[in-house]
C-alpha positions in Angstrom: 82.8 94.0 129.5 82.9 91.5 126.7 85.1 92.3 123.7 83.1 93.0 120.4 84.5 93.6 116.9 83.4 96.8 115.3 82.3 94.9 112.2 79.9 93.0 114.3 78.3 96.3 115.6 78.2 97.6 112.1 76.3 94.5 110.7 73.7 94.6 113.6 73.1 98.4 113.3 72.9 98.3 109.5 70.3 95.7 109.6 68.1 97.9 111.9 68.6 100.9 109.6 67.6 98.8 106.5 64.5 97.7 108.2 63.6 101.3 109.0 64.5 102.7 105.6 63.8 100.8 102.4 65.9 103.3 100.3 69.1 101.8 101.9 70.7 99.2 99.7 73.5 97.0 100.8 76.2 95.6 98.5 78.9 93.1 99.4 81.8 91.4 97.5 81.1 87.9 98.5 82.3 88.4 102.1 79.0 89.1 103.8 79.8 86.6 106.6 83.0 88.3 107.4 81.8 92.0 106.9 78.5 91.1 108.7 76.2 92.5 106.1 74.7 89.1 106.3 72.7 90.5 109.2 70.8 92.8 106.6 70.3 89.8 104.3 68.6 87.9 107.1 66.1 90.7 107.8 65.8 92.5 104.5 66.9 90.3 101.8 65.5 92.5 99.0 67.9 95.3 100.1 71.0 93.1 100.0 73.0 92.1 96.9 76.1 90.0 96.6 78.1 91.3 93.9 80.7 88.6 93.9 84.4 89.0 94.1 84.3 92.0 91.8 84.9 95.1 94.1 85.3 97.7 91.3 82.1 96.6 89.7 80.5 96.7 93.1 81.4 100.4 93.4 80.2 101.2 90.0 76.8 99.6 90.8 76.7 101.5 94.1 77.2 104.7 92.2 74.4 103.9 89.9 72.0 103.0 92.8 72.9 106.2 94.7 72.4 108.3 91.6 68.8 106.9 91.5 68.1 108.2 95.0 69.3 105.3 97.3 71.6 105.4 100.3 74.1 102.8 99.4 76.4 100.8 101.7 79.2 99.0 100.0 81.3 96.5 102.1 84.3 94.3 101.5 87.8 93.9 103.2 89.5 97.3 103.4 92.4 96.2 101.2 90.2 95.4 98.3 87.4 98.0 98.9 89.9 101.0 98.9 92.8 99.4 97.0 91.3 97.4 94.1 88.4 99.7 93.7 90.0 103.0 94.2 89.5 104.3 90.7 85.8 103.7 90.8 85.4 105.2 94.3 87.3 108.2 93.2 85.7 108.9 89.8 82.3 107.3 90.2 81.4 108.1 93.7 83.7 110.9 94.9 83.7 113.0 91.9 79.9 113.2 91.5 79.7 113.3 95.3 77.2 110.4 95.5 75.6 109.0 98.6 77.7 105.9 99.0 79.1 104.6 102.3 82.2 102.4 101.7 82.2 100.4 104.9 85.3 98.3 104.9 86.3 95.6 107.5 89.5 93.9 108.3 91.5 97.1 108.2 95.0 97.4 109.6 97.6 94.8 110.6 95.3 93.0 113.2 93.9 91.0 110.3 96.8 89.0 111.5 97.7 85.7 110.0 96.3 86.7 106.5 99.6 88.7 106.0 100.7 91.8 104.1 98.4 91.1 101.1 95.3 91.6 103.3 96.6 94.1 105.9 95.7 97.6 104.5 97.8 100.3 106.0 97.1 102.9 103.3 93.4 103.1 103.1 92.9 106.2 105.3 95.4 107.9 103.2 93.7 106.8 100.0 90.3 107.8 101.2 91.0 111.1 102.8 92.8 112.2 99.6 89.5 112.0 97.7 87.7 115.5 97.7 84.6 115.5 99.8 85.1 112.0 101.3 84.4 111.8 105.0 86.7 109.3 106.9 85.6 107.7 110.2 87.5 105.1 112.3 85.6 104.1 115.5 87.3 103.0 118.6 85.0 100.2 119.8 81.6 98.5 119.1 79.5 101.2 120.9 81.2 104.0 118.8 80.8 101.8 115.6 77.0 101.7 116.2 76.9 105.5 116.4 79.3 106.0 113.5 77.1 103.8 111.3 74.1 105.8 112.1 75.9 109.0 111.5 77.2 108.2 108.0 73.8 106.9 107.1 72.3 110.3 108.0 74.5 112.5 106.0 74.4 113.0 102.3 77.6 112.1 100.4 80.4 109.8 100.2 81.9 108.4 103.4 84.4 105.8 104.4 83.9 103.8 107.6 86.9 101.9 108.8 86.2 98.6 110.7 88.3 96.0 112.3 88.5 92.2 112.3 89.3 91.5 116.0 87.1 92.0 118.9 88.2 95.0 121.0 87.6 96.2 124.5 84.5 98.5 125.1 85.5 102.0 125.9 82.2 103.9 125.7 78.9 103.4 127.6 76.0 103.3 125.1 73.8 105.3 127.4 76.2 108.3 127.6 78.3 108.3 124.3 78.3 111.5 122.3 79.3 111.0 118.7 79.4 113.7 116.1 81.2 113.5 112.8 84.1 116.0 112.7 84.2 116.4 116.6 86.9 114.5 118.6 86.0 113.1 122.0 88.3 114.1 124.9 88.5 110.9 127.0 90.9 112.2 129.6 91.8 115.9 130.3 95.4 116.7 131.2 98.1 119.1 130.1 101.4 119.5 128.3 101.1 116.3 126.3 98.0 115.4 124.0 97.6 111.9 122.8 95.4 111.8 119.6 94.3 108.3 118.7 91.7 106.5 116.5 90.5 103.0 116.2 92.0 100.3 118.2 94.8 102.6 119.3 92.3 104.5 121.6 92.4 101.7 124.0 96.3 101.7 123.8 96.3 105.3 124.4 94.2 105.1 127.5 96.5 102.4 128.9 99.5 104.5 128.1 97.8 107.4 129.9 97.6 105.4 133.1 101.2 104.4 133.0 102.3 107.9 132.1 100.5 109.2 135.3 102.7 107.0 137.4 105.8 108.7 135.7 104.5 112.2 136.6 102.8 113.1 133.3 99.1 113.9 132.9 98.4 113.5 129.3 95.2 114.5 127.5 93.7 111.6 125.4 91.5 112.3 122.4 89.6 109.8 120.4 89.8 111.4 117.0 87.3 109.1 115.4 86.8 111.3 112.4 90.1 111.8 110.5 88.3 113.8 107.7 86.9 116.4 108.6 89.6 116.7 111.4 88.5 118.5 114.5 90.7 121.6 113.8 89.1 123.6 116.5 89.9 121.0 119.2 93.6 120.7 118.0 94.1 124.5 118.0 92.6 124.7 121.5 94.7 121.8 122.8 97.8 123.6 121.4 97.2 126.5 123.7 98.2 124.3 126.7 100.1 121.3 125.1 103.5 121.4 123.7 103.7 117.9 122.5 101.3 115.9 120.3 101.5 112.0 119.9 99.3 110.5 117.3 98.5 106.9 117.3 97.0 104.8 114.6 96.9 101.3 113.2 97.9 102.6 109.8 101.0 104.0 108.1 102.3 107.2 109.5 102.3 108.4 106.0 98.9 110.0 105.0 96.8 109.0 108.0 95.8 110.5 111.3 99.2 111.7 112.1 99.5 113.4 108.8 96.1 115.0 109.3 97.0 116.3 112.8 100.4 117.6 111.7 99.0 119.3 108.6 96.5 121.0 110.8 98.8 122.1 113.6 101.5 123.3 111.1 99.1 125.8 109.5 97.2 127.0 112.6 99.2 126.3 115.8 102.7 124.7 115.2 103.7 122.2 117.8 105.9 119.1 118.0 104.3 115.9 116.7 105.5 112.4 117.2 103.7 109.6 115.3 103.0 106.0 116.5 102.1 103.9 113.6 103.5 101.7 110.8 106.8 103.2 109.8 106.7 102.9 105.9 106.9 99.0 106.0 104.5 96.2 105.1 103.2 93.8 107.8 103.7 90.1 107.9 101.8 87.0 109.0 101.4 86.7 112.8 98.8 87.1 115.6 97.4 90.5 116.2 99.2 90.8 119.5 102.5 89.7 117.9 102.2 92.2 115.1 101.2 95.1 117.3 104.3 94.6 119.4 106.6 94.0 116.5 105.6 97.1 114.7 105.5 99.4 117.7 101.6 99.9 118.2 101.2 99.2 121.9 100.7 101.3 125.0 104.5 100.9 125.9 105.3 102.4 122.4 103.0 105.4 123.1 104.8 105.9 126.5 108.2 105.8 124.8 107.0 108.4 122.2 106.0 110.7 125.0 109.3 110.3 126.9 111.5 110.5 123.9 114.2 113.2 124.2 
């Protein structure tokens, strides 16, 4: 199957939703070509507003539009949407629990050559720390379609994390089941549970195949919703799995790994190892080079499982 970026799927899906629902308003911080909200502008220009390079103001406007009864999608690069505009998201959107969907593209280190200033590895941590904020990170373009529909359908603030690079297609659009707050088990095994989100789901599946040649039979879970985390699934897996390995294109501080560890420590304590950014900033390079340098490959997941 052809590789497709999650941001591409987001733009196409949002354009369809906007045509079906005139109460959907889309805001962008002068990056509609990159975030793909230009797709909305092309079919429903009266529902798309370019707010300029002013992310904090965009979030304030989004709050006002949502308070007036609209479903608002606000998009920019993840670094600037969640970082520069954090106060407005927290106080103007999160605190009054308004119906704003912060849908940010270019998340993680696979932004690549743009370097550390554009590579956000803290956004999941920032967004899941806001009370009432739903946080979703789809694994591929098919799941991004379903995730966009799902966040549009619920009332309240959501953070949808999207990537820059095209990724392998994992799901079949005819059979995918997506539900916010419910992880998808992609391979059932025992003893070791690999819990991944975003682009690391593909790496987890590749690691699973290699691990099977070494005598392991890991369970692989696409934990697309980091908040609310699927507590029931994690607790159930803890009955038959002694080791959990979390995988994310994000800092190991505050992201998926932290969410899994917090849940297990309270309800079913198990050993957790985390594959992710180890308290460092990224640097300029190709996505493949950066994933290898910072230990975010299938080989690194295998090593985490085999670690003594």
